[in-house]
N, C-alpha and C positions, 0 to 999 in steps of 0.2 A: 549721876549722883544716886546713891542708894539711900532711900529714906526709911527711917525707923518710925514706928508709931509714937514712941515716947522717948524722953531723954534717958529714962532708966534702961530701955532697950538698947539705946546707943551706948550707954556706959557699960552694959553687960557685954556687948559685942567688942568693945575696946578691951575689957578685962579678959575676955576669952581668947583674944588674939585674932578674931575675925577682922578687926580693924588694926592696922599696924600702930605701934606705940608712937612712932615719929610722925605726928600730925600737927598742923597749925590751923589757926583761924583764917578766914578770908583776908583779914587785915594783914596777918603775918605773911600769907602767900603773896599779897600785893607788894609788900615791902621787899620780899625776896626776889620778885620778878621785876621790880621797878615800874610797876603800873598802878593804876588806881584800884580801890576796892570795887568800884563799879565795873571795871574791866574784868575782874575775877568773877563777879556776879554774872556778867554777860557770858563769860566762858562756861560757867557751870550750867547756865540755862540753855545754852546752844550746843550741848553735847560735844565738848572738846576732850582733850586728852588728860585733863586733871581728874584724878581719882578722888572722889569725895563721898562723905556720908553725912546725913543730917537727920534731925528730929526737932520738932517744935521750935524752929527758928535757930537752932544751933547747927553749925556746919563745921566739919573737920575735913581738912584737905591733906592728902599724903605728901610728905616732904619729898619722897622719892619721885613722885610725878611732877613736882615743882622743879626738882633738879633736872629731870628729863626735858621739861619745857624750857628751862633756862639754857640748857645745852643746845637745844634745837634753835633757840633765839640767837645764840652766839654763832652757831654754824651758819645759819641763813644770813646773818649780818656780815660774815666774813667772805661769803661767796662773791659779793660785789667788789671786794678789794683787789 
């Protein structure tokens, strides 16, 4: 997760295109993946594949990285079938 010093810096990065426009909160990511918000928090703190940015307690997660994680989850689940 890339951390910014202030929320203003985070907003500026979002406006400049440094951060993609299609982002969600950790709660939104959890809902999309069908996991708890704590599971998302654990993923963010243990260096996984979710692309995220944060500042002062605010976290934004890339919808594209969530879609990739969801596809990986579906693919790994279908291997046992």
